C-alpha positions in Angstrom: -0.1 0.2 0.0 1.5 3.5 -0.7 2.4 5.8 1.8 -0.1 8.6 2.3 1.1 12.1 1.3 2.1 14.2 4.3 1.2 18.2 4.5 3.0 20.1 2.1 3.5 17.7 -0.4 4.8 19.3 -3.8 1.9 19.7 -6.2 3.6 18.0 -9.2 3.4 14.9 -6.9 0.0 14.9 -6.2 -0.6 15.6 -10.2 1.4 13.1 -11.0 -0.4 10.5 -8.8 -3.7 11.6 -10.0 -2.7 11.3 -13.9 -1.8 7.9 -13.0 -5.1 6.9 -11.6 -6.9 8.5 -14.6 -4.3 6.2 -16.9 -5.3 3.2 -14.9 -9.0 3.7 -15.1 -8.7 4.7 -18.8 -6.9 1.5 -19.6 -9.6 -0.8 -17.9 -12.4 0.7 -19.1 -11.0 1.0 -22.8 -11.8 -2.9 -22.6 -14.8 -3.2 -20.5 -16.5 -0.1 -21.4 -15.3 1.4 -24.4 -16.4 -1.2 -26.8 -19.7 -2.8 -26.5 -20.8 -5.8 -28.8 -24.6 -5.5 -30.1 -27.1 -7.2 -32.4 -25.8 -6.5 -35.6 -28.7 -8.5 -37.4 -30.3 -5.6 -38.7 -28.7 -3.7 -41.5 -28.5 -0.3 -39.6 -26.6 -1.5 -36.7 -23.0 -2.4 -36.5 -21.8 -5.1 -34.3 -19.6 -3.1 -32.3 -20.5 0.2 -30.3 -17.8 2.5 -29.7 -18.1 4.3 -26.2 -14.8 6.2 -25.9 -16.7 9.6 -24.7 -17.9 7.4 -21.6 -14.1 6.1 -21.2 -12.4 9.7 -21.1 -15.2 10.7 -18.8 -14.3 7.8 -16.4 -10.7 8.7 -16.6 -11.2 12.2 -16.0 -13.6 11.6 -13.0 -11.1 9.3 -11.6 -8.2 11.5 -11.5 -10.1 14.4 -10.0 -11.4 12.2 -7.5 -7.8 10.9 -6.7 -6.7 14.5 -6.7 -9.5 15.6 -4.2 -8.4 12.6 -1.8 -4.9 13.1 -2.0 -5.5 16.9 -1.1 -7.7 15.8 1.8 -4.8 13.8 3.1 -2.3 16.2 2.5 -4.0 18.9 5.2 -5.4 21.0 2.3 -9.0 20.9 3.5 -10.5 24.6 2.3 -9.9 23.4 -1.3 -11.8 20.0 -1.1 -14.5 21.6 0.6 -15.0 24.1 -1.8 -14.3 22.2 -5.0 -16.5 19.3 -3.8 -19.0 21.0 -3.2 -19.2 23.0 -6.1 -18.6 19.8 -8.4 -21.5 17.8 -6.4 -24.0 21.0 -6.8 -22.9 21.5 -10.8 -23.3 18.1 -11.3 -26.7 17.8 -9.5 -28.2 20.8 -11.3 -27.0 19.3 -14.6 -29.5 16.2 -14.3 -32.4 18.4 -14.3 -31.6 20.0 -17.8 -32.4 18.6 -21.1 -29.3 16.5 -22.7 -29.2 18.9 -25.5 -29.2 21.9 -23.4 -26.3 24.2 -23.5 -25.6 24.5 -19.9 -25.2 20.8 -19.5 -21.7 19.6 -18.5 -20.0 18.0 -21.4 -17.8 15.3 -19.1 -21.1 13.4 -17.8 -22.4 10.1 -18.5 -25.4 9.2 -20.2 -27.1 7.4 -17.7 -28.1 9.3 -14.5 -27.0 7.1 -12.0 -22.9 7.0 -12.5 -23.6 10.9 -12.4 -25.8 10.9 -8.9 -22.6 8.4 -7.8 -20.3 11.5 -8.9 -22.7 13.8 -6.7 -22.4 11.6 -3.5 -18.3 11.1 -3.8 -17.8 14.8 -4.4 -20.6 15.8 -1.3 -18.7 13.0 0.7 -15.3 14.6 0.5 -16.5 18.2 0.9 -18.5 16.7 4.3 -15.0 15.2 5.1 -12.8 18.2 4.7 -15.4 20.5 6.2 -15.5 18.6 9.3 -11.6 18.1 9.5 -11.8 22.2 9.2 -14.3 22.3 11.9 -12.3 19.7 14.3 -8.9 20.9 13.7 -7.3 19.3 16.7 -8.7 16.2 16.0 -8.1 16.0 12.1 -4.1 16.8 13.2 -4.1 13.2 14.3 -2.5 11.1 11.7 -2.3 7.2 11.1 -4.9 4.3 11.4 -4.4 4.1 15.1 -6.0 7.2 15.6 -8.6 6.4 13.2 -9.2 3.0 14.8 -9.5 4.7 18.3 -12.2 7.3 17.2 -14.1 4.5 15.4 -13.8 2.0 18.4 -15.2 4.7 20.6 -18.3 5.6 18.1 -18.6 1.6 17.8 -18.8 1.7 21.4 -21.5 4.6 21.6 -23.4 2.6 19.1 -23.7 -0.5 21.0 -25.0 1.2 24.3 -27.3 3.1 22.0 -28.7 -0.1 20.7 -29.6 -1.1 24.2 -32.3 1.2 24.6 -33.2 1.2 20.6 -33.2 -2.2 20.2 -36.8 -2.7 21.7 -37.8 0.4 19.6 -36.6 -1.1 16.3 -38.1 -4.4 17.1 -41.8 -2.6 17.9 -40.9 -0.8 14.1 -40.2 -4.4 13.0 -43.4 -5.9 14.1 -45.7 -3.0 13.3 -44.1 -2.8 9.7 -46.9 -5.0 7.8 -49.5 -2.4 9.3 -47.8 0.8 8.0 -49.7 2.2 4.9 -46.6 2.1 2.8 -46.0 -1.8 3.4 -47.2 -3.2 0.2 -46.4 -6.7 -1.3 -43.0 -5.6 -2.2 -41.8 -3.8 0.8 -42.7 -6.8 2.6 -41.0 -9.2 0.5 -37.8 -7.1 1.0 -38.1 -7.1 4.5 -38.4 -10.8 4.6 -35.3 -11.1 2.4 -33.7 -8.8 4.7 -34.4 -10.8 8.1 -33.5 -13.9 6.3 -29.8 -12.8 5.7 -30.2 -11.0 9.1 -30.2 -14.6 10.7 -28.1 -16.0 8.3 -25.4 -13.7 9.3 -26.2 -13.9 13.0 -25.6 -17.8 12.6 -22.5 -17.6 10.7 -21.2 -14.7 13.2 -21.0 -17.4 15.8 -18.6 -19.7 13.6 -16.6 -16.2 12.3 -17.0 -13.6 14.6 -17.2 -15.5 18.0 -15.0 -18.8 17.4 -12.8 -17.3 14.7 -12.9 -20.1 12.3 -13.4 -18.4 8.4 -16.2 -20.5 6.8 -16.5 -20.0 3.0 -19.3 -22.8 2.6 -21.8 -21.6 5.0 -24.4 -21.9 2.2 -24.0 -25.8 2.4 -26.1 -25.4 5.6 -28.5 -23.2 4.4 -29.0 -25.7 1.4 -29.2 -28.9 3.9 -31.8 -27.3 5.9 -33.8 -26.4 2.6 -33.5 -29.7 1.0 -34.5 -31.4 4.2 -37.4 -29.6 4.8 -38.5 -30.1 1.0 -38.0 -33.8 1.1 -39.7 -34.4 4.5 -42.6 -32.5 3.3 -42.9 -34.1 0.2 -42.3 -37.9 1.1 -43.6 -38.0 4.5 -46.1 -35.1 4.2 -45.2 -33.4 7.4 -46.0 -29.8 8.3 -43.4 -27.2 8.3 -43.3 -26.5 12.2 -42.4 -30.6 12.2 -40.1 -30.4 9.5 -38.2 -27.2 10.9 -36.4 -29.0 14.0 -35.4 -31.8 11.8 -33.8 -29.3 9.1 -31.7 -27.6 11.8 -30.5 -31.0 12.9 -29.5 -32.4 9.9 -27.6 -29.0 9.3 -26.0 -29.1 12.5 -24.9 -32.9 11.5 -23.4 -31.6 8.4 -21.4 -29.0 10.5 -19.9 -31.7 12.5 -19.1 -33.7 9.4 -17.3 -30.3 8.1 -15.6 -29.9 11.5 -13.8 -33.3 12.0 -11.5 -32.7 8.9 -10.7 -29.2 9.4 -9.7 -29.4 13.0 -5.9 -29.1 12.5 -6.4 -26.3 9.8 -6.4 -22.6 10.1 -6.7 -19.2 8.3 -6.6 -19.7 4.4 -6.1 -23.5 4.7 -9.5 -23.8 6.5 -11.5 -21.2 4.0 -10.5 -23.6 1.1 -11.7 -26.7 3.0 -14.9 -24.8 3.9 -15.3 -23.8 0.1 -14.9 -27.3 -1.4 -17.4 -28.4 1.5 -19.6 -26.1 -0.1 -19.2 -26.8 -3.7 -19.5 -30.4 -2.8 -23.1 -30.1 -1.5 -24.2 -28.2 -4.5 -22.7 -30.7 -6.7 -24.4 -33.7 -4.8 -27.8 -31.8 -5.1 -27.2 -31.3 -8.9 -26.2 -34.8 -9.7 -28.3 -36.8 -7.6 -31.3 -36.5 -9.6 -33.2 -39.3 -8.5 -33.3 -37.8 -4.9 -33.2 -34.2 -5.3 -34.4 -33.9 -8.5 -31.0 -32.5 -10.0 -30.9 -29.3 -11.6 -34.7 -29.2 -12.0 -35.2 -28.7 -8.3 -38.2 -29.8 -6.0 -41.1 -27.6 -6.5 -44.9 -28.1 -4.9 -43.1 -27.5 -1.1 -45.9 -27.3 1.2 -46.4 -23.7 2.9 -46.8 -23.1 6.7 -50.0 -22.8 8.0 -51.4 -20.8 11.0 -52.0 -23.7 13.5 -53.4 -25.9 10.7 -55.3 -23.1 9.3 -54.1 -22.8 5.4 -53.9 -19.2 4.0 -56.6 -19.7 1.2 -59.9 -17.8 0.1 -62.5 -21.1 0.1 -61.1 -24.0 2.0 -62.2 -27.6 0.9 -65.0 -29.8 2.8 -66.3 -26.8 5.0 -63.1 -26.4 7.0 -62.1 -23.4 8.7 -59.0 -21.3 6.8 -57.5 -18.5 8.3 -59.5 -15.9 6.8 -62.6 -17.4 7.7 -61.6 -18.3 11.2 -60.8 -14.8 11.9 -63.8 -13.4 10.4 -65.6 -15.1 13.2 -63.8 -12.8 16.0 -63.0 -9.6 13.8 -64.5 -9.3 10.1 -61.9 -8.7 7.7 -61.8 -9.2 3.8 -59.5 -12.1 2.5 -56.2 -11.0 0.9 -53.3 -12.9 -0.7 -51.0 -10.9 1.3 -52.0 -12.6 4.7 -49.7 -15.3 4.0 -46.6 -13.1 3.1 -47.5 -11.2 6.6 -47.4 -14.4 8.3 -44.2 -15.5 6.8 -42.6 -12.4 7.5 -43.6 -12.8 11.2 -42.2 -16.3 11.1 -38.7 -15.6 10.1 -38.8 -12.4 12.4 -39.6 -14.8 15.2 -36.7 -17.3 14.2 -34.1 -14.3 13.6 -35.0 -13.0 17.5 -34.6 -16.3 18.7 -31.2 -16.7 17.0 -29.9 -13.5 18.7 -31.3 -14.3 22.0 -29.5 -17.6 21.7 -26.2 -16.1 20.5 -26.4 -13.2 23.2 -27.2 -15.8 25.9 -24.7 -18.6 25.0 -21.8 -15.8 24.4 -22.1 -15.5 28.4 -21.8 -19.2 29.0 -18.8 -21.1 29.2 -18.7 -22.5 26.0 -19.1 -18.9 24.3 -16.2 -17.5 26.3 -14.2 -21.0 25.2 -15.1 -19.8 21.7 -13.7 -16.2 22.0 -10.7 -17.6 23.7 -10.0 -20.0 20.8 -10.7 -16.8 18.5 -7.5 -14.8 20.3 -5.1 -17.7 21.1 -5.4 -21.4 20.2 -2.2 -22.3 22.0 -3.1 -20.5 25.1 -6.5 -22.4 25.0 -4.8 -25.5 25.2 -3.0 -24.4 28.3 -5.8 -23.5 30.0 -7.3 -27.0 29.5 -9.8 -26.2 26.9 -10.3 -28.7 24.2 -9.9 -27.0 20.9 -11.6 -30.1 19.0 -14.8 -29.9 20.9 -15.1 -26.4 20.8 -14.8 -25.8 17.2 -17.2 -29.0 16.9 -19.7 -27.2 18.8 -19.3 -23.7 17.0 -19.5 -25.4 13.8 -22.5 -27.5 14.5 -24.7 -24.4 16.3 -23.6 -21.9 13.5 -24.8 -24.7 11.0 -27.9 -25.6 12.9 -29.2 -21.8 12.4 -28.4 -22.0 8.7 -30.7 -25.0 8.6 -33.5 -23.2 10.3 -33.2 -20.3 7.7 -32.9 -22.8 4.9 -36.4 -24.4 5.6 -37.6 -21.1 6.2 -36.4 -20.4 2.3 -37.9 -23.8 1.0 -41.4 -23.1 2.6 -41.2 -19.3 1.5 -40.4 -20.1 -2.4 -42.0 -23.3 -2.7 -39.1 -24.3 -4.9 -35.6 -25.2 -4.5 -32.8 -25.9 -6.8 -28.9 -26.3 -6.6 -28.6 -22.8 -8.3 -30.2 -20.9 -5.3 -27.2 -22.3 -3.1 -23.9 -20.9 -4.9 -20.9 -19.8 -3.6 -22.2 -16.1 -4.2 -24.3 -16.6 -1.4 -21.7 -17.8 1.2 -19.9 -14.7 0.0 -22.7 -12.4 0.7 -23.0 -13.8 3.9 -19.4 -13.5 4.8 -19.4 -9.9 3.6 -22.4 -9.2 6.1 -20.4 -10.5 8.8 -17.2 -8.8 7.9 -18.8 -5.4 7.1 -21.2 -5.2 10.0 -18.0 -6.3 12.3 -17.1 -9.7 13.3 -19.0 -10.8 16.6 -21.1 -7.6 16.5 -24.7 -8.2 16.4 -26.2 -5.1 15.6 -23.3 -4.6 12.8 -24.9 -7.5 11.2 -28.1 -6.0 11.0 -26.8 -2.8 9.6 -24.6 -4.8 7.4 -27.9 -6.6 6.1 -29.7 -3.7 5.3 -26.9 -2.1 3.4 -25.9 -5.2 1.3 -29.6 -6.6 0.8 -32.0 -4.1 1.6 -31.1 -1.3 -0.6 -29.8 -2.9 -3.6 -33.4 -4.7 -3.5 -35.1 -1.2 -3.7 -32.6 -0.1 -6.3 -33.2 -3.6 -8.6 -34.0 -1.5 -11.6 -30.3 -0.4 -11.7 -29.2 -4.0 -11.6 -26.3 -3.1 -13.9 -24.5 -0.8 -10.8 -25.5 -3.2 -8.0 -22.3 -5.4 -8.2 -20.1 -2.2 -8.9 -21.9 -0.8 -5.7 -21.2 -3.9 -3.8 -17.2 -4.2 -4.9 -17.0 -0.5 -3.7 -18.5 -1.1 -0.6 -16.0 -3.8 0.6 -13.1 -2.0 -0.8 -14.0 1.0 0.9 -14.3 -0.8 4.4 -11.1 -2.8 3.8 -9.2 0.7 3.3 -11.4 2.6 5.9 -12.6 0.2 8.5 -11.0 -3.1 8.2 -12.0 -4.6 11.2 -15.9 -3.7 10.2 -18.4 -1.0 10.9 -19.2 -1.8 14.3 -16.6 -4.2 15.7 -16.5 -3.0 19.2 -17.6 -5.6 21.2 -18.6 -5.4 25.1 -16.0 -8.1 27.1 -17.9 -10.7 28.2 -16.3 -10.3 31.7 -15.5 -7.5 33.8 -13.6 -6.9 37.1 -15.8 -5.2 39.7 -13.6 -5.3 42.3 -10.1 -6.9 43.2 -10.5 -10.4 43.0 -14.0 -10.3 41.6 -15.9 -10.9 38.2 -19.2 -9.8 36.9 
């Protein structure tokens, strides 16, 4: 990593580094953006469409952005604040003008989304510069240690605030389906976000508490989903009976994974867990007679409300959820009743996962996980069995993944191997790392940022992965430990010789 420019860095060096950044982006954008293959079947269309104006725009934006960052690091805060605000305002105002308007800026993209990203970045630089001007004594502190100290303090404050705001957030989550804006799309997105929050909390046991890097967590997700689907189809069991079995099967798969990797650490452990996840996916793909192969399993039963199905007119004069509730409080039938019920089911499952994690962290096994994460050799010297400790972490974390998989199967009504690819493991691990390993509230924040926001902007699908990658790179450079990496200690010294 290149050294940061100190205050008083010559302008020639700043311009040279900015020009190098622009040339680098230019070289990458020529192949990725500059030439686009299109359908040339029509006589009026050429097979290649050249977009070198966008390449030049990307290079210029990269050079200017790099120059602003270097000025900010060099201590020239006032020019960055003024320039960033001016660029953000100019680009934002230009978006309201017609494309052919003479006052519209020339160095802009044809699509609006990249232009708004430029506005956001310029405004962010301007705000950072203004904050440093306002807090000059704090801004003088240099180095990553000072920034980490500030962020740790902020994380501690957020953790304390979460203790009081947690019940309020839970009440808002419970009342979400009753809000006037809560249509089918909003509730579907909320179900997806809460599902990933539960998965993140389950993986947080393995990665955040025990310190075991697991890249194959999606395998347990798949085991839970297929366990419920097969049990429901072959034995005609309902969701509530299959749910514990799905968790047990996933926990058993976690134990099977734990035994071969007991002596592995770091990158080697990550490679083995990645291979395990791919093995499960390939087995599901090739075992056609049992799992349906690439066609998957369809017609998976949906959960009922204590035996009451969510249908408009149940057969044989039996009661449904709608007819039963109408006896007490007249309501009109709506297909959204089932979606709302699924939302409350996954919300209850996620809260149970959170409460279990918070409780078990204070038990001896939870303290053993954290000790194993810090130093395995010291654990052995204290009499802690690393084998049993690792197996319990893998099994419990996998069990929660199996519960989430069973819910995924009943929500979709269909499962296939394509739903459990490596990218799912990467997203779940990214939620844990971005939020802060071991931080429960951090997982919630990261899931909302990585899952909720992209779903609301699904129409801009061509930029979703760009924003995802930019967020990962930014968090690695700015906050490697995660957004809210602060963790309250399990034990505190209350008096000499006493613990609480």
